[in-house]
N, C-alpha and C positions, 0 to 999 in steps of 0.2 A: 576754645571752640573753633573748629575749622569749617569753612564754607567752600562750596564748589560753584564757580561762576562759569557760565557758558555764554558765548557770543556767536551769533550766526547771522549771516547776511551778505550782501554784495560788498566786495572789497572797496575800500576808499581810504584816503590818507587820514590819519589821526585817530583811528579806532583805539589802538592800544594806548596811545598817549592820553586820550580822554578818560578811559577807564582807569588807568594807573594814577592819573592826577586826582580823580575822585576818591579812589581808595586811600591815597596818601593823606588827603584832607580829613578822612574819617579815621585815621590812625590804624588802618588795616594793612597788615604785612602780607606781601605776596610770597608764598612758599615755593610754588612751582607754576610754570606757565608753558603751554604748548599751543602753537598756532600753525595752521596750514591755510593755504589758498589753493583751491582747486577750480580751475576754469573760471576764475573771477569771483568765486564765492569764498568768503572769509569764515573760518571756524577757529574759535579759541576756547581753551579750557584753562581755568586758573584754580589753584588751590590756595586759599587765603587763611590767615590766622586772624580771627576776630576777637581774640582775647582782650586787646586794648582798644577795641573800637569805641568811638565816641557816641555811636547810635546803635539801636537795636537792628537785628537782621531785617525786620519789616521796613524800617526807615531806609536802610541801605538798599533793599530790594526796590523800593519806590524810586530812589535816586538813580539807580542803574537803569530802571525801566525808562525814565525820562531821558537819560543819555542815549539809550537805544533809539528812542523816537527821534531825537535830534539827528542821529547818524543814519537812520534808516536801517537799523539792525535790531535783532531781538536779543536782549540780555536778561539772563535769569541767574538767581543765586539761590542755593538751598543748603541746608545744614548737611554736613558730611554724612551723618548717620542716615538721613533720609535718602541721599544719593546712593549710598552703599546698599540699603535695603531694596531700592528700586532696580538695581543692577545685579542683584544676586541671582545665580542660576540654580 
């Protein structure tokens, strides 16, 4: 199962490191990552493989939300199928 993680907010040191460390602890593999910084605003999208995850998508989502609060950014994860349906034209 694949998930799509998005991170949005003011840029600061350690955002990528914190998210990647969390995913590693949950045995979630990062398949692709794209990040940009525009005028001080950080935007990242990750595609992750949740096949070997130690927790459910809901538990992972809660953990990412907590990290987002600590960092002052918004972090969301959703199942790839939901993401694809939402962005279909």
